N, C-alpha and C positions, 0 to 999 in steps of 0.2 A: 903834550902831544897834540898836533893839529888834527883838524877834521879829516884831512886827506890821509894822514897816517893811520888814524883810527879806522877809516874806511878800508884801507889796504889790509890792516890787521884783521878786521872782521871778515873780509872776503876770504883771506887765507884760512881763518879759523873755521868758517862755515862751508866754503866751497872749494877753493883751489888747493888747500894744504893737503899733504899726504895724511890719510886718516890715522895711520899708525903713529906718525910723528905728533899729530895733534893730540891724540889720546895720551901719549907719553908725557907731553908738555903739560897738559891739563892735570894729569895725575900727579906729576911732580910738584906743580904749584899747590895743589890741594894738600899734598903731603907736607910741604913746607909750612903752609898756613896752619895745618893741624898740629904740627910739631911745635910751632911758636905759641899757639893758643893753648894747647893742652899740656905741654911739657915745660913751659916757661917757669912756673913757680917752683919746680923741683930741680933746680940746677945743681944742687949739692950731690945729687945721685943721678946724673944725667947719662952716664956711659951705657948702662943697660938699656935705657930708653932709646938712645940713639941706635944701638944695635937692633932693637926691636923695630924702630922706624925704618931702618935700612932694609931689614928683612921683608917688611910689608911692601915697601916700594919695589924691591926686586921681584917679589912674588906677583904683584899686580902687573908689572911690566911683562913678565913671562906669560901671565894669563891673557893679557891683551894681545900679545903676539900670536898666541895659539888661536884665540877666538877670531882675530882679524884674518889670519891665514885660512881658517876653515870657511869663514864667510866669503872670502874672495874666491875660493874654489867652488863653492855652491853657486854664487852669483854668476861666475864665468860660464857655468853650464846652463843657467836659466835664461840669460838675456842674450839678445843678438839684434841685428838689423831686421827690419820688416821682411826683406828679401830672404834672409837666412831662416827666419821663423816660418815663412810661407813654404820654402823648400823643405824644411824639416817636417812640417805638417803633411805635405803631399807625399813625401817619402814614407812617413809613418802609416798613412792611410793605404798606400799601395802595398806596403809590407803586410799590413793587416789583412787585406783582401787575398793576397797570395798565400799567406800562411794558414788562413782558415778556409781556403778553397772557395772564396767568394761568399761565405756565409754572412748573415746579418748579425754576427755576434757582437756583444758589447765591446766598446773600446777600452773598458777597464782592464787592468792586468788579469784579474781573475776570469772575466768573461772571455778574454782573448785566449787564455791558457786552456780553458774548458773546450773551446772550439778547436784549438790546435791539437790537443790531446785526442779529442774525438776523431779528428781527421786522420791522425797517425794510427789510431786503433783500426779504423776502417781500411786504411792502406795496407796494414800488415796482416789483416785477417786471412788473406789468401796467399801470403808469402810462403813459397816453397811447396804449396799443395800440388802444383802441376809439374814439379821438377821430377826427373827420373826417380822412380820409387826405390826406396831402400838403398840409396847411394850416399856416399859421404857428402855429396853436394846438398842433397835434400836434408840430410840430418843436420848439417851446419845451419842451413836456412831456418829450419824448424826450431833449432835451439835459440837462434837470435830472435825469432818471432815470439817464442815463449818468454824470453827475458823482457822483450818490449811490452808484451801484453801484461805481464806482472807489474811492470812500471806504470803503464797507463791506468791499471786498476788502482794502484796505490795513490796516484795523483788525483784521479777522479774521486776517490773516497775522501781524500783530504779537502778537495774543493767542494765536496757535497755539503759541507757545513755552511752555517750562515756567516762565517768569517771570510769576507772578501778582501781583507787587508793585503797590502803589498807584502807584509812580513809573512803571511800565510802562503802567499804565492811563491816567495823565495824559498821558504822551508820545504815546499812541495817538490821543487825541481833542483835545489842546490846540490844534493848529494850525487847527482848523475851528470856525466859529461856526454852529451849526445854525439859528439864527434868520435867518441870511442866506438859507438855502434856503427857509425859510418866507416871507420877504419876496419872494423870486423867484416862488414859487407864487402868492402873492396878486397880484403885479404881472401875471402871466400871465392870471389870471382877470379882472382889471380891464381889461386891454388887449384881450383877445379876448372880445367880448361875445356872440359867437354861442352859441346854446343847445347845451349839451353833454349827453351821456347821463347817466342817473342813476348808472351804474356808474363813469363818469369822475369825477363829483362825489364819489362815495363814496370812491374811491381818493385823490382829492386831500385830502379831509377826514382820512382815516386817516393819510396821509403827514404832514400838518401836525401831528397829535396825536403821532405817533411822534417827529418832530423836536423838538417842544416838550419831551417827556419827556427826550430825550437832551441837550438844552441845559441843562435843570435839573440832570441828573446830572453833566454836565460841570463846571458851576460848583461843585456840591457836592464832587465828587472833588478839584477844584483847591483848594478851601478846606481840605479834609482834609489834602492834601499839604503845603500851606503851613504849616498848624498843626503837622504832624509835623516839618517842617524847622526851624521856629522853635524848637520844643522841643529838637531836636538841636543847633541853633546855641547855645542857652543852655548846654547841657552842655559843648559844645566850648569856649566862652568860659571857663567856670569851670575846665575841665581844663587849658586852655592857660595860664591865669593861674596856676594852682597849680603847674604845671611850671616856669614862669618864676620864681616865688617860691622854689621848692625849689632850682632851679639857682643862683639868686642867693645863697641862704644857704650852699650848699655851696661856692660860689666864695669867698665872704668867709671861710668857715671854713678 
């Protein structure tokens, strides 16, 4: 093989080649070498060993496919052009200011959620209080307010611990869909057509906006958590497979 050919092969192996194809080729070569070196002396009983080797190769190829697919998904969400990253950062900061009512809350998921939940609690504190008393309209609003306040109390209690992990944030808000509350408020407005005060309408509008922000944040934090868990899963798959291979080699040795 000439130097030029070796250079092309090296470039393909290290840079230009499809990573999945490179991994499969390398694994196949290693498996063939291991088969020749380790199983050569026992040719009289080679069929079971060939079946074992084929199973190992097929299992490794499947594992590599899964791990590469997971990592491609994770990397595709983490990287972008400088302009895309700058726009994403600006949009994130603008969303943070809007959702927390301009507070100086931490940019961490736990800090953001504490501020957003506190803002929702303040917004809903007077929801329905100035609606026509003892009417179905007021009763419906007070029922929604009671449910929201119970939810904010549960989330605040969970976030009151020292655990500021993304997992704890997701567990705090995963069971609820904030758009369901938005739909309930819209249904109340549509059902009770009696004219309400400007203050009640303003509180309704602010509550809807706060719930929409929280629902967006909920899906964002959930996607971040799934992304982290997929990355962790790919590492565990590789680690587990490596331990199994090492144990198998030691056992045969």
